[in-house]
Each structure stands twice: as structure tokens, then as C-alpha cells.
N, C-alpha and C positions, 0 to 999 in steps of 0.2 A: 750143730744141734742134731741129735738123733731122735728117731721116733720113740715115744714112750714104750716101755716094755710090753704093755698089753697089745698095742697095735703091732709092734714088731713081731710078737709071738704069733698073732693071727695071720700076718702076712707070710711068715715062715711056714705056717701050717698049710696055707693055700698053695705055696710054691714048692713045698717039700724040700726046703733047705734048712740048714741048721741056724740057730740064733747067732752062732759065731760068724757064719758067712754073711748073715743079714746086717750085722753091725759093722762089717768092713765097708770101707768106701768103694770097694770093688763090687759089692753086691748090687744086683739089679733093682733091689727094693729101695735103695737110698735115693732121695731127691738129690739131683746133681746140680748144685748151684753153678752158674756160669761166671766166668772170671770178669773182673772189672767192677767199678763202683756201682754201675747200674745193673750188673749181672746179665748183660746182653751181648757181650763180646763174641763176634763171629756168627751170631744167629741172624739169618736173613729169611724173610717170608712173613706172611700174614695168615690170620684165620678170620673167618666171618664171625661176628658176635652180635648179641642183642642183650637186653636187660629184662628181667622179670621181677618187678618190685626191687628188692635190694640185692638180688642175685644176678651174677653175670652168666649169660648163656653163650657157650662156645659151640660152634658148629664144626663137627669133624669133617675133614676132607674125604673124598671118595676112598682114599687108601691111607691108613695111618701106619706107615712103615718107616723103617730106618733108611732104606734105599731111596725113598722119595724125599727124604729130609723133613717130612711133616712131623716126625717124632720130636726132632730137635726144636722145631718151631712151637709145637704144643707145649713142650717142657718149659721153654723160655717164657712163653706167655703166661702160663700158670704161675711160675715163680715171680714174674714181674707184677702180676695182679696181687699176689700175696704180699709182696713187699710194699705195695701201695694201699694195703688195707682192704683189698677186695678178695675176701677169702671164702665166699660162698659161691660155688661154681656149679653149673649144670652143663654137662657135656652132651650135646645133642648128636646122636648117631644115625639120624634118619636118612642121611645121604651117604653114609659110610658103608661100603661093600666089603672091605677087607681090612683086617688088623693082624699084623704079624706079631711074633713073640716080643719084639722090642716095643711095639705099640701096647701090648698087654702089660708089659713091665712099667711103661710110663703111666698107664691108667692107675696102677697101684701106687706108683710114686706120687702122682698128683693127689690121690686120696690121702696118703700119709702126710704130704706137704700141707694140704689144706687143714687137716685135722690138727697137725702140730701148731698151726697158726690160729687155732680155736675157730675154725670155719667148717665148711662141709664141701664134699665133692660127690655129685650124683650123676647118674647116667639117664639119658632120655631117649626113648624110641629106638632101642637097639633092635636090629633085624634078627630074624630067627637064627641066621648063621652065627652072628656075634653072640646072641643069647646062648646058643649051644656051646660055643667056644668057652664062654665064661663058666658054664656049667661043668664042662669037662675039666677045666683047670681049677674047679672048686672055688671060683671067685664070685659067682653070682650072688651069693648071700652077703658078701662083703659090702657091696654097693647098694645104695638106695636107687630105686628105678621109678621113672615117671613115664607117662604116655601123654605128654602135653604137645599140642599142635602149635608150633611157633611160626608157621608159614606166613601169618599175617603181622608178625612183629617187625618193627623197624630193624633193619640189618645194616651193619657197617663193618669195616675191616679194621683190625688192630694188629699190632706187631709188638714184640718185646720192647722195642725202642719207643713206641708211640701208643700210649693208652688214652690219649686225650678224648677220643670219641666216646669210649665207654664211661669215662669220668663225667663228661657232659650229660650223657644219657642217664646216668644214675642220679645226677643232681636234678634233672627235669622230672624224674619220676619218684623222687624220695618222699614227696608229700602224699602220693597215692591217690591224688584227685585228678579229675579230668581238666585239661587245659581249655580255657575258654578265651575268646577274643572279642574285644569291643570293636564292632564294625559299623560302618555307615552304609546302609543299603536302602534304596528306594525312598530316600528322604527320612529314614528312621534309624535311630541308634539301636543296634541289636547285639545281644551276647550269643555267640555261636561256638559250639564245641569244635575242637580241632585235634589233629593227630600228627605226630612227627613221623613221617614215613621212613626217615633215615638220617644218618649223620654223614657229612662229607668234609674232607680236608680240602681247603682251598688255598692255593699258592698266590700270594699277593706280591706283585712286582716281578722282577727278573734277576737272574744272576744267582750266585751261591748264597748271597745274604738275604734272599727274598723271605718274606714272612709267611708262616703257615698258620692259618686259623681254622677253627672247626665251625662249619655252618650247619644249622639245624632248621631247615625249612619246615613249615607246618601246612597241612591240608585242612581246610574248613569243610566239615561234613555237609552242611546245608547247601553249600555252593556246588559241591561235586556230586550231590545226590547219592552219597554213600550213606550207610546206616550205622547207627550205634547199636551195640549188643542190647542195651537197656530198652531201646525202642522196639526191637524185634521181640524181646521177651515180654514186653508189655502187650504188644499186639497178639502174641501167641496165647498169653494168659486170657485175654479178652475173648478171643474166638473159641476158646475151649471152656469158658465158664458156662455153667448151666443157667446162669442168669443173664446171659448175653442177649442184647436187644439190638434191633436195627438202628434206633437213635444213638445208642452208645457207639456202634461201629461208625456211623456217620460222623459223630463228633470227633472220634479218634482220627479218622482219615482226613477230616478238615484240618486238624492240627498237625498231621503228619502226611501231607499230600504226596510225598515221593513214593509211598507205597502204591499209588495209582499212576503217578506221572511216569515213573521209570525214566528211560532216556528217549521216549517217543513224544511225550507231551510237555508243553511249555507251562500250562497253568490249568487249574480246575475251577469250576464255578458250581457251587452247591445250590440245590433247590431253586433253580431258575423257574419262575412261574410262567406257564404258557397259557395265556388267557384265551377262553373260548366263549365268552358271553354267557348265555343261559345254560350251556352244557356244563359249566363248571371248569375250573382250570386243571391243567395237567402239570404235575410237578416231578420231573425226573430228579433222581438223587444227585447226579453230576453231569455237567457238560465238560468235556475234556478238549482243550485247545491244542492241536498238534503243532509242532515246530514248523514255522514257515508256511502254514496253511491258513486259509480264511475261515473255513467251516469246522465246527466242533463235532466230536463224536459224543454218543450218549451212553451212560452207564447207570445201572440200577443195582441196589444192594438187596440181598435176601439173607436169611439167617444161616449161620454155619451148620446148624443142626438139620437143615433141610436135606432130605434124601434126594439125590440127583437122578438115579436110575432105579426103576422098579420093574417088576415082571419076572416071570419064571425064565429058566434057562432057554435060550434061543428065541425068547419072546420079550427081551428087554426093551425098554423104551424110557424116554425122559418122563419124570414124574409130572403130576398135574401142576405143581408149583412152577416148574420150568416152563410148561406150556403157557401158564398165565403170565409169567414174567415176559415171555417172548411176545405175547399179544400186546401187553402194555408197552413194550419197547417199540413195536411197530406203530402204535398210535402216536408216539413221540415223533417217529420218522415221518409219518403221513402229515403231521401238523406242519412241518417245515416245507411241505410241497407248495403251500400258499405263499406267494411272494410278499403279500401285505403282512402276514404273520412274521415272516423272517425279518422284515424291516422293523416291525414293532419291537421284537426281542432285541434286535441290534441297537435300537435307540435307547432302550431301557437299561440293557446290561452290557452293551459294548461287544457282545459276541452273538453269533447266530449259527445255524446249521443248515445243511442241505444234503439229504440222503446220507445221513451219518452212519458210521460203523456202530453197530449195536452190541452191547455186552452186558452180561449180568454176573455179578460175583455172588456165588452161592455154594453152600456145602463145604465140608472140610476137605474132602478129596474124592476123586473118582473111584468108585468101587470096582470097576472093570479093568483088568490088566491087559486084556486083548485090545490092542490099539485099532486093529481092523474093524472089530465089532463095534467099538466106540464110535469110529468114523461113520459107520453105517447108521448108528442111532442118531448121530448129529445131522444126517441128511434131512431129517424132519424139521430141523430148526437151523438150517444152514445160514440164514440171514442174521442169526444171533450167536455171538461167541459166549460160551459158558466158561467162566474163570472160577476156580476154586480158591478158597482162602489158603490152602496149601500151596497153590501156584504163587500167590503173592508173597508168602513167607519164603519159599524156595528162591524166588528171584531176589528178595531182599538179602538173603544170606550170601548170595554170590557177590554182593557189593558191600559186604560187611566191612566197616572201617575199624572199629575196635570195641 
């Protein structure tokens, strides 16, 4: 089967060859099927792959060249995918530094082959060098281009002979919904979201007749303290809302404790009441229990809209809100100096504190870019750590699961 006339003419125009040359089996534009019933005879090698909804994502090697053999592997995999009904392909070039003329020819062949199969072939994250090469060869407008970050997608290897991993991955994602697991934790049945970090081929048994199966392990987000994109977006929306309130933030963080726990704390305890008799109780927003330690740290919440630093240039200082929060936190710290109070809190809540680390979460971000100047300002409240909501979100995004 040859490309339809319209596609063939477009490819000819881009390569400056005649239609007669293009329809010949000797032309570089023709998809070159491999011999054999499977179409994989003589092709050895693999490419990394992933899936994006119903599309297969292939990751280009560092060099897509005839000499390296990667051109033949790429061609074999594209054709094998098409023969198995996987005709929507995205070719990620983010790690590819060089493409020779044979590689360019195979990109066009893959485009034509997928289109002939009523699918699509697109490029993703082409470097400036490859972008310029496609422009010079007048091929840039032929392909659709994306700038999608696939660095967090599960990655596996496929070859022209073995597409089992990508077939399993497509089946697990075809519903488009999050995978959840029924788990038993702390005496309760819970539904927890999970993510498949990769697919692996496992050899069962020994000898030439050993069975090969595809394994798809899952990571449960709540257990690993990784984050879902929806959680981060919800928190981001909350702190940027003009109607944001401290109780709303408190409620969110109680429901999503990992934003405060990170990998330092084991558990958090909201609104522990510190009784003081006639003076009235103190109620810190959170006590945070570190891993492997007896005593908790103390954290308070203030609004994201709070200005952190005030004053004219060279006279910057923390705002009155920060000063008040620091004074309040020091009251909590002093409360636990009394051993009877420590024991009382321990009996009632099962946790206590002694000379805790003090922190306040406040403001969206620090307005001062000069780190030295900011450290000088911090000297006035060195006993209290100032954490911004931007800091919490930045940390969460580093541990984004999906």
C-alpha cells in the first residue's frame, strides 16, 4: 500500500523529489515493511516508551542515525505498533541530540505510515537544533508539535518483537480514571489512589522454554507521601482565593497532612488544648511528631495574604503579623517548660513537647530576592521558622505522583 496522493505530494514537496521517485520502493519516503509474518526479521533493539491516554509515546535515543542502528529499531517499532492497531504515536525528542538524514527520512516515513493506518504521528519537545533542521528541510509544518513533560510518566522498554508492555499499559489507562486500591490500614478499610511507575518483563523459570510475563507494580500515594496533581491544584486554588480563611486552611491540612508532614514528621495533632486555669487555654494549630523522637514541634497558620516583609529599602523588617505570631509561638514553647503541664498533655493526647522547634506558615512568598538580606531580617526571629505557602507547594510538586 502506498501513501495517498495528497500525502505523497506533500512529502515530495518537502524533500524536493519528484512524485515518480516517491512512489518507487527505492524512495526514502516509503514505509519499508520488514520481512516475515511479524514484520520484525533482523531488527534488534529497544526503545523506551510510555502511554498518554490512547496514544503511545516513544522516546528517541540520544542519536537517531543509520550508523547507530536506532533508525531501523524505530522503523520496526512504529510498523509493529501500527500492525497491532496502535497508530497514534508521539515521538518524544527531549533526550535526542542528533538526527541524521536517514533519521529525518524515517520521521517522514513514520508520519506517512501512521496516517495511512488512519492514525497520527506527532513530535514532542524537539530541541532547537532539531527544530532548525526540520525548518531548513521544510518539514516543520508537516508534523504536529507538542511541549508535554513526560518525565513523570511510567516508562518501559519495547521492541518490534515484544509490545506486551505497551499493550498492558494501554489497557490499564483506557478508562481514563485514577486507579484506587482497597487497603486495610490501622484497623480501617480505606480506598487509596495509586500509580503504576513502570512495566517490567519477568522471566519465570529457567531454560529456553521459560515463561515471560509482564508485571505492573503500583505505588500507593498515601503510603509513600507523594502527591496527586488534583491535591496540589486544590491547595493552590485555596491559598490564592480572595475568600481564603485560616479555618479553611486548617481543615484542608487536617485532611491532607502530608503537606506539613513531608518526610520529617510521622503525624500531626491539630488544636491540642493547653490548659492554663484562669489564664485561659492556649491552642496551637498543630503539634508535629518527628520520626523517632518523643517531643513534638509546634506550628501555627496565618493567612496567605499576609505581608511578610515591610519597610523601605535597607530598612526592611518582618511585619507586625510575623512578630505577633512569633510571640504566640514562644508562649507555646514556654508552656512546656513546666513538667506537670507536659505530663498533663501527654496523658490527654498521647503526645507532648519540650523546647519545640517553632514555625509559622504565612504569606504566599517572600518578596525579597536577596538571600543575605533576608537572613539578616530573620535574625530578629531566629527562634521561629517562617514558611510560606509557596514553600509548601514547591515541596509538594517535587514529590508529585501524577
